[in-house]
C-alpha positions as CSV (number, residue, x, y, z in Angstrom):
1,M,125.4,23.7,44.7
2,S,123.6,20.4,45.3
3,A,123.7,17.5,43.0
4,S,120.1,18.0,42.1
5,Q,120.8,21.7,41.1
6,A,123.8,20.6,39.0
7,A,121.7,18.0,37.3
8,R,119.1,20.6,36.4
9,G,121.6,23.2,35.3
10,A,120.7,25.7,38.0
11,T,122.0,29.2,38.1
12,A,124.0,30.7,40.9
13,S,120.8,31.8,42.6
14,G,119.5,28.2,42.5
15,R,117.0,28.7,39.8
16,P,116.7,26.4,36.7
17,R,117.9,28.0,33.5
18,D,114.8,27.2,31.4
19,G,111.7,25.2,31.3
20,N,110.1,27.1,34.2
21,L,106.4,26.6,34.9
22,I,106.3,29.5,37.4
23,S,108.8,32.4,37.6
24,C,108.7,35.0,40.4
25,T,111.1,37.8,39.8
26,N,112.1,40.6,42.2
27,L,108.9,40.6,44.2
28,T,108.2,43.2,46.8
29,K,105.2,43.2,49.2
30,R,104.5,45.4,52.1
31,F,101.9,45.2,54.8
32,G,101.7,48.7,56.2
33,S,105.3,49.7,57.2
34,T,106.4,46.0,57.2
35,A,108.3,44.7,54.1
36,A,107.3,41.0,53.8
37,L,109.1,40.6,50.5
38,D,112.1,42.7,49.4
39,G,113.3,41.5,46.0
40,A,112.4,37.8,46.3
41,S,112.6,35.5,43.3
42,L,111.6,31.9,42.8
43,D,111.4,29.6,39.8
44,L,109.7,26.3,39.6
45,A,110.1,23.7,36.8
46,A,107.3,21.3,35.8
47,G,107.4,18.3,38.0
48,E,109.9,19.8,40.5
49,V,109.6,19.9,44.3
50,V,111.1,23.0,45.8
51,A,111.3,23.6,49.5
52,V,111.0,27.3,50.6
53,M,112.7,27.5,54.0
54,G,113.2,30.2,56.5
55,P,112.3,31.3,60.1
56,S,108.9,32.5,61.1
57,G,108.2,36.0,59.7
58,S,110.9,35.7,57.0
59,G,108.3,36.1,54.1
60,K,108.2,32.5,52.9
61,S,104.4,32.2,53.1
62,T,103.9,35.6,51.5
63,L,106.1,34.4,48.6
64,L,103.9,31.3,48.2
65,H,100.8,33.4,48.2
66,C,102.2,35.7,45.5
67,A,103.3,32.7,43.4
68,A,99.8,31.2,43.7
69,G,98.0,34.5,42.8
70,I,96.4,34.8,46.3
71,L,98.3,38.0,46.8
72,V,99.4,40.5,44.1
73,P,103.0,41.8,44.8
74,D,103.5,45.5,44.9
75,T,106.3,45.2,42.4
76,G,107.9,42.4,40.4
77,E,106.5,39.8,38.2
78,V,104.8,36.4,38.6
79,V,104.5,34.3,35.4
80,F,102.7,31.0,35.2
81,D,103.0,29.1,31.9
82,A,104.0,32.3,30.0
83,E,101.0,34.3,31.5
84,Q,101.5,37.1,33.9
85,I,99.4,36.5,37.0
86,G,99.4,40.1,37.9
87,H,97.6,41.0,34.7
88,M,94.8,38.5,35.2
89,S,91.4,39.4,36.4
90,D,90.3,38.3,39.9
91,R,88.0,35.8,38.1
92,R,90.8,34.3,36.1
93,R,93.1,34.0,39.1
94,S,90.3,32.2,41.0
95,E,89.8,29.8,38.1
96,L,93.6,29.2,38.1
97,R,93.5,28.3,41.8
98,R,90.6,26.0,41.2
99,T,91.9,24.1,38.2
100,E,95.6,24.4,37.8
101,F,96.7,24.8,41.5
102,G,96.1,22.7,44.6
103,F,96.6,23.8,48.2
104,V,97.6,22.1,51.4
105,F,97.7,24.3,54.5
106,Q,99.1,23.6,58.0
107,F,95.7,22.9,59.6
108,G,94.0,21.3,56.6
109,R,91.1,23.9,56.3
110,L,88.6,21.2,55.6
111,V,84.9,22.4,55.5
112,P,83.6,21.1,58.9
113,E,80.0,20.6,57.7
114,L,81.0,18.3,54.8
115,S,82.1,14.7,55.1
116,C,85.7,14.0,54.2
117,A,84.7,12.5,50.9
118,E,82.6,15.6,50.1
119,N,85.6,17.8,51.0
120,V,87.8,16.0,48.5
121,S,85.1,16.1,45.8
122,L,84.4,19.8,46.4
123,P,87.0,21.2,43.9
124,L,85.6,19.0,41.2
125,R,82.0,20.0,41.9
126,L,83.0,23.7,41.8
127,S,84.5,23.0,38.3
128,G,81.3,21.5,37.0
129,V,82.0,17.8,37.4
130,G,78.9,15.7,38.1
131,R,78.2,14.4,41.6
132,A,78.7,10.7,40.8
133,E,81.9,11.2,38.9
134,A,83.3,13.6,41.6
135,A,82.5,11.1,44.3
136,R,84.2,8.3,42.3
137,R,87.4,10.4,41.9
138,A,87.3,11.5,45.6
139,D,87.0,7.8,46.6
140,E,90.0,6.9,44.5
141,W,92.1,9.6,46.1
142,L,91.1,8.8,49.6
143,Q,92.2,5.2,49.0
144,R,95.5,6.5,47.5
145,L,96.1,8.6,50.6
146,E,95.3,5.6,52.9
147,V,92.2,7.3,54.5
148,H,89.4,5.6,52.6
149,E,87.8,4.5,55.9
150,V,87.1,8.1,57.0
151,G,85.2,9.1,53.8
152,R,81.8,9.4,55.6
153,S,83.2,11.0,58.7
154,L,83.2,14.7,59.4
155,P,86.6,16.5,59.8
156,G,86.0,16.9,63.5
157,E,85.7,13.2,64.0
158,I,89.1,12.2,62.6
159,S,92.7,12.6,63.8
160,G,95.0,15.4,62.6
161,G,97.1,13.0,60.5
162,Q,94.0,11.7,58.8
163,G,92.7,15.2,58.2
164,Q,95.9,16.3,56.6
165,R,95.9,13.3,54.3
166,V,92.3,14.2,53.3
167,A,93.6,17.7,52.6
168,V,96.3,16.3,50.3
169,A,93.6,14.2,48.5
170,R,91.6,17.4,48.0
171,A,94.6,19.2,46.7
172,L,95.4,16.5,44.1
173,V,91.9,15.4,43.0
174,T,91.8,17.9,40.1
175,R,95.3,16.7,39.0
176,P,96.7,20.3,39.3
177,R,99.9,21.3,37.7
178,V,101.2,22.9,40.9
179,V,100.6,22.0,44.5
180,F,101.3,24.8,47.1
181,A,101.9,23.3,50.5
182,D,102.3,25.7,53.4
183,E,103.8,24.0,56.5
184,P,101.8,20.8,55.7
185,T,103.3,18.9,58.7
186,G,103.4,21.8,61.1
187,A,100.5,20.6,63.3
188,L,101.5,16.9,63.2
189,D,103.8,14.7,65.2
190,S,106.9,13.4,63.5
191,L,105.5,10.0,62.5
192,N,102.4,11.4,60.9
193,G,104.4,14.2,59.4
194,E,106.7,11.8,57.7
195,R,103.8,9.7,56.3
196,V,102.0,12.8,54.9
197,M,105.2,13.9,53.2
198,Q,105.8,10.5,51.7
199,L,102.3,10.3,50.3
200,L,102.2,13.9,49.1
201,T,105.5,13.8,47.2
202,A,104.9,10.3,45.8
203,A,101.4,11.3,44.6
204,A,102.7,14.6,43.1
205,R,105.5,12.8,41.2
206,D,103.1,10.2,39.9
207,T,100.8,12.9,38.5
208,A,103.7,15.1,37.3
209,A,102.6,18.0,39.6
210,A,105.2,20.5,40.7
211,V,105.3,21.3,44.4
212,V,106.2,24.5,46.3
213,L,106.8,23.3,49.9
214,V,107.0,26.0,52.6
215,T,108.6,24.7,55.8
216,H,111.1,25.5,58.5
217,E,111.9,21.8,59.2
218,P,115.0,20.2,57.5
219,R,113.4,16.8,57.7
220,V,110.5,18.0,55.6
221,A,112.7,19.9,53.1
222,A,114.7,16.7,52.6
223,Y,111.8,15.5,50.4
224,A,112.4,18.4,47.9
225,D,114.7,18.4,44.8
226,R,116.3,21.7,46.0
227,E,115.9,24.4,48.6
228,V,115.4,28.2,48.5
229,V,116.0,30.1,51.7
230,V,114.0,33.3,52.6
231,R,115.4,35.7,55.1
232,D,114.1,39.3,55.7
233,G,112.1,39.0,52.5
234,K,115.0,38.1,50.3
235,T,115.8,34.7,48.7
236,R,118.9,32.7,48.1
237,A,119.7,29.1,47.2
238,S,120.5,26.8,50.0
């Protein structure tokens, strides 16, 4: 057990005893004959950064997608803030992902036709925030992520490292309670990857957002408070 686990009063499985913001319990998920998850569990406390590690094909991204309500598990339970995600309507899950959750993916997934500033302001606009206020908040986050100079550029006109910082700004602009980051440095060189992780974790901690960080890289997992390993669809504490 790591020092951070001991400080949090973690159980033998590496999960905090109480105060969970998200609890995933005994999740199974199959795609055809392939079992992506086979009894996986994951708990996340408010403000905590948890690294979900494992080799390619282990089920770690599927676990993230179930925790975020993108996928519904075949069996098991996902609870966010005392509400079962599996019992929500599609509309409610979409609202949750728009307002309470932020997402950072390996390749950013920025909208190519929108400027970087418009990409960052997009979640706010979809939530009904006025254009001027959304632009102001987007500008603040671009400055915070050290990419203010690319605000008027299209995603195809900037570097991969800059694009990933823009994606982090977009994920945090709504001040979500949870950020789901799926291999956020997987397409970056080590220097850019380190800076993205420094900025992501610092900004998340400043806003009290919890982070689920999927990675197979120990240097990226080092930014987390604790690690959970996924192998063959099952989870264990690192």
